[in-house]
C-alpha positions as CSV (number, residue, x, y, z in Angstrom):
1,M,0.0,-0.1,0.2
2,D,2.7,2.5,1.1
3,S,4.6,1.7,-2.1
4,K,1.8,2.4,-4.3
5,R,1.3,5.7,-2.3
6,E,5.0,6.8,-3.3
7,K,4.7,5.7,-6.8
8,D,1.5,8.1,-6.9
9,Q,3.5,10.8,-5.6
10,D,6.0,10.3,-8.2
11,A,3.7,10.6,-10.4
12,D,2.3,13.9,-9.0
13,C,5.4,15.2,-9.4
14,E,6.0,14.6,-13.2
15,K,4.3,17.7,-13.7
16,I,4.2,21.2,-11.8
17,T,1.0,21.5,-10.3
18,S,-0.5,24.2,-7.6
19,V,-0.8,22.1,-5.3
20,L,3.0,20.9,-5.4
21,L,4.2,24.4,-5.5
22,K,2.1,25.3,-2.6
23,S,3.4,22.3,-0.6
24,R,6.6,22.9,-1.1
25,T,6.6,27.0,-0.6
26,G,4.2,27.1,1.8
27,E,2.5,30.5,0.3
28,F,-1.4,30.0,-0.5
29,D,-1.1,32.4,-3.8
30,L,1.1,31.2,-6.6
31,E,2.0,35.0,-6.9
32,S,3.9,35.3,-3.7
33,I,6.5,32.6,-4.2
34,L,9.9,34.1,-4.9
35,F,12.2,31.3,-4.6
36,L,11.7,27.8,-5.9
37,K,13.8,24.4,-5.5
38,L,12.4,21.8,-7.5
39,R,15.9,19.7,-8.0
40,G,15.7,15.8,-9.3
41,L,11.8,15.4,-9.0
42,G,11.4,13.8,-12.4
43,I,9.7,16.7,-13.5
44,H,9.4,16.8,-17.5
45,D,6.1,19.3,-17.7
46,L,6.1,22.4,-16.3
47,G,2.7,22.5,-16.0
48,C,1.5,26.3,-14.0
49,I,5.0,27.2,-13.1
50,G,3.9,30.3,-15.1
51,E,1.4,31.4,-12.8
52,C,4.6,32.6,-10.3
53,M,4.9,36.0,-12.2
54,N,7.5,37.1,-9.5
55,L,9.4,34.3,-9.3
56,E,13.2,35.6,-8.9
57,K,15.6,32.4,-8.5
58,L,14.2,29.3,-9.8
59,D,15.9,25.9,-9.9
60,L,14.6,23.0,-11.8
61,S,18.0,20.9,-12.5
62,G,18.2,17.3,-12.7
63,N,14.6,17.2,-14.1
64,N,13.5,15.6,-17.4
65,I,12.1,19.1,-19.1
66,T,12.4,19.4,-22.6
67,N,9.9,22.4,-22.9
68,L,10.7,26.1,-21.4
69,A,7.2,27.4,-22.7
70,P,6.0,28.0,-19.3
71,L,8.7,30.4,-18.5
72,A,8.7,32.7,-21.0
73,S,6.2,34.7,-18.7
74,L,8.4,34.7,-15.8
75,R,9.9,38.5,-16.6
76,L,11.3,39.2,-12.8
77,L,13.3,35.6,-13.2
78,S,17.4,36.7,-12.6
79,V,18.6,33.7,-11.7
80,L,17.7,30.0,-13.1
81,C,19.2,26.6,-12.9
82,L,18.1,23.9,-15.7
83,S,21.4,21.6,-15.4
84,A,20.5,18.2,-15.8
85,N,17.7,18.4,-18.4
86,R,17.2,17.5,-21.7
87,I,16.6,20.6,-23.0
88,S,17.5,22.1,-26.7
89,N,15.5,24.7,-27.9
90,L,16.1,28.0,-25.7
91,E,13.2,30.0,-27.7
92,P,11.3,31.0,-24.1
93,L,13.8,32.5,-22.8
94,R,13.8,35.0,-24.6
95,N,11.0,37.0,-22.7
96,C,13.0,36.7,-19.5
97,D,14.3,40.6,-19.6
98,S,15.9,40.3,-15.8
99,L,17.9,36.9,-16.0
100,Q,21.3,37.7,-14.8
101,N,22.5,33.9,-14.1
102,L,21.5,30.9,-17.0
103,N,22.9,27.1,-16.1
104,L,22.4,25.1,-19.2
105,A,25.0,22.9,-17.9
106,G,24.0,18.8,-19.3
107,N,21.7,19.3,-21.8
108,I,21.4,18.8,-25.8
109,I,22.2,22.3,-26.7
110,S,23.9,21.4,-30.0
111,S,25.0,24.5,-31.8
112,I,25.8,28.0,-31.3
113,E,22.1,28.9,-33.4
114,N,20.7,27.7,-30.2
115,L,22.1,30.2,-28.1
116,H,21.3,33.5,-30.4
117,C,17.7,33.7,-29.0
118,L,19.7,34.8,-25.6
119,Q,21.2,37.7,-26.6
120,P,18.4,40.3,-26.2
121,L,18.9,39.6,-22.7
122,R,21.0,42.3,-22.0
123,K,21.2,41.8,-18.1
124,L,22.5,38.5,-18.8
125,E,26.4,37.8,-16.9
126,N,26.8,34.6,-16.1
127,I,26.4,31.5,-18.4
128,R,27.6,27.8,-17.8
129,L,27.2,25.1,-20.6
130,K,29.1,22.9,-19.1
131,D,30.3,22.1,-15.7
132,N,33.3,20.0,-15.2
133,T,32.7,19.3,-11.5
134,Y,29.4,17.1,-12.4
135,N,31.1,16.1,-15.8
136,Y,28.4,17.8,-17.5
137,T,28.2,19.7,-20.9
138,N,26.3,20.3,-24.3
139,P,27.3,19.1,-27.7
140,V,28.0,23.2,-28.5
141,C,30.7,22.9,-26.2
142,R,32.7,20.4,-28.4
143,N,33.4,23.1,-31.0
144,A,36.9,24.2,-30.7
145,A,35.6,28.2,-31.2
146,Y,33.0,27.5,-28.4
147,R,34.3,30.1,-25.9
148,N,35.1,32.6,-28.0
149,I,32.1,32.7,-30.1
150,V,29.7,33.0,-27.1
151,L,32.4,35.9,-25.6
152,E,31.6,37.9,-29.5
153,M,27.6,37.0,-28.9
154,F,27.5,38.1,-25.3
155,P,29.7,41.3,-24.9
156,N,28.1,41.9,-21.5
157,I,29.1,38.6,-20.2
158,K,31.2,38.6,-16.7
159,V,31.1,34.8,-16.0
160,L,31.6,32.0,-18.8
161,D,31.2,27.9,-17.6
162,G,32.0,28.8,-13.8
163,E,35.4,31.4,-15.0
164,R,35.7,34.3,-14.8
165,V,36.2,36.6,-18.3
166,V,36.0,40.2,-17.2
167,G,35.9,42.7,-14.1
168,R,37.8,41.9,-10.6
169,G,39.4,38.8,-10.1
170,S,39.3,38.0,-13.8
171,D,43.1,38.6,-14.6
172,L,44.4,36.5,-11.0
173,Y,42.1,33.7,-12.7
174,Q,43.8,33.3,-15.5
175,L,47.5,33.5,-14.1
176,C,46.1,31.2,-11.8
177,K,44.7,28.9,-14.3
178,D,48.2,29.4,-16.4
179,I,50.4,28.5,-13.7
180,D,48.2,25.7,-13.2
181,D,48.4,24.3,-16.8
182,T,52.0,24.6,-16.5
183,I,52.4,22.7,-13.3
184,K,50.4,19.6,-14.6
185,A,52.7,20.0,-18.6
186,G,55.7,19.8,-16.0
187,L,54.2,16.4,-14.0
188,Y,53.7,14.4,-16.9
189,K,55.8,13.2,-19.9
190,N,54.7,11.6,-22.6
191,G,51.1,11.0,-20.6
192,Q,53.4,9.5,-17.6
193,L,53.6,10.5,-14.5
194,V,57.1,11.9,-13.7
195,E,58.3,11.6,-10.2
196,H,61.0,14.0,-8.3
197,P,62.6,11.7,-5.9
198,D,65.1,14.9,-5.0
199,C,62.1,17.0,-3.8
200,K,62.9,18.8,-0.4
201,P,60.6,20.7,1.6
202,W,61.1,24.3,1.1
203,V,61.1,25.0,5.0
204,E,62.5,23.3,8.2
205,D,60.7,20.7,10.0
206,N,60.1,22.9,12.8
207,Y,59.6,26.6,10.9
208,W,56.0,26.6,11.8
209,E,56.1,26.0,15.2
210,I,55.2,28.5,18.0
211,K,58.7,29.9,19.4
212,R,57.8,31.5,22.7
213,S,59.9,35.0,23.5
214,N,62.4,34.7,26.3
215,N,61.3,38.4,26.6
216,A,60.3,39.3,30.2
217,I,57.8,41.6,29.7
218,I,55.8,39.3,27.2
219,E,56.0,36.6,29.8
220,E,54.1,39.1,32.3
221,A,51.5,39.8,29.9
222,Y,50.7,35.9,29.5
223,K,50.8,35.5,33.2
224,Q,48.4,38.6,33.5
225,F,45.8,37.6,30.6
226,N,45.9,34.2,32.3
227,D,44.8,35.8,35.4
228,V,42.2,38.0,34.1
229,L,40.4,34.8,31.9
230,H,40.7,33.1,35.2
231,E,38.7,35.8,36.8
232,C,36.3,36.2,34.1
233,R,35.4,32.4,34.5
234,L,34.5,33.0,38.2
235,L,32.3,35.9,37.3
236,N,31.0,33.7,34.9
237,N,29.9,31.2,37.3
238,R,28.7,33.4,39.6
239,A,26.4,35.2,37.3
240,T,25.1,31.4,36.4
241,H,24.2,30.4,39.8
242,V,22.5,33.7,40.5
243,I,20.4,33.4,37.6
244,S,19.3,30.1,38.3
245,Q,18.6,30.9,41.6
246,T,16.6,34.0,40.8
247,E,14.7,31.8,37.9
248,R,14.1,29.1,40.7
249,S,12.1,31.8,43.1
250,M,10.6,33.6,40.3
251,S,8.8,29.8,39.3
252,L,8.1,29.2,43.0
253,K,6.1,32.7,43.2
254,K,3.9,31.9,39.7
255,Q,2.6,28.5,41.3
256,P,-1.1,29.0,42.6
257,K,-1.2,28.4,45.9
258,Q,-2.7,25.5,48.3
259,Y,-4.8,25.5,50.9
260,A,-5.4,22.9,53.2
261,I,-9.7,21.4,54.2
């Protein structure tokens, strides 16, 4: 019986309904929902999601979504995560004027032409089409010129696939990436890991040990600090005892009086 009930619940999650949205958010009115997370529920039909007119952040990752048409009415949506779905057509997102952060990693977007519909979104600053952490990607990412083409298409973009391309920190990020690539290149030779048996630590073994000074002034400061700390502990214990006694006496006063007959 329980297994049947669980299957029925799973079937309900295949389509977004007002009942699902209200139970997930606790909101009675769909227009009051601002943030929504529906990750990994097996959803393939977005249903009434378009009625959440004031939605600002939406996570639909890890589902079976193919049709984004209901999202076209979400004009206030700024953050949208659609990773790990089965999306190929992004046309409905053209109307999401407020969109700033878009995660599409792990879908089936096959060509650069599929991204043209996103060009009118002037506020779009962060696009992710691949995620090496989870091994998510799209067929379009196989194009050798993919990165340069996307950056040309979206001149306002600041972050592409998790890498900062402009703005504060972009130069440092690129420098760290170059250093990392150089180190990796030096670790391998003909595809084999090169061992370096003569490698030695940069500093001596006791370099990081905290050495206490023999200076009399510092020693006296240590002693005074420990004395103050000990006194604070005593005062804390006294205060705790007084508070406990006060609470006990107040609770006794609140108890109803009993009279013997």
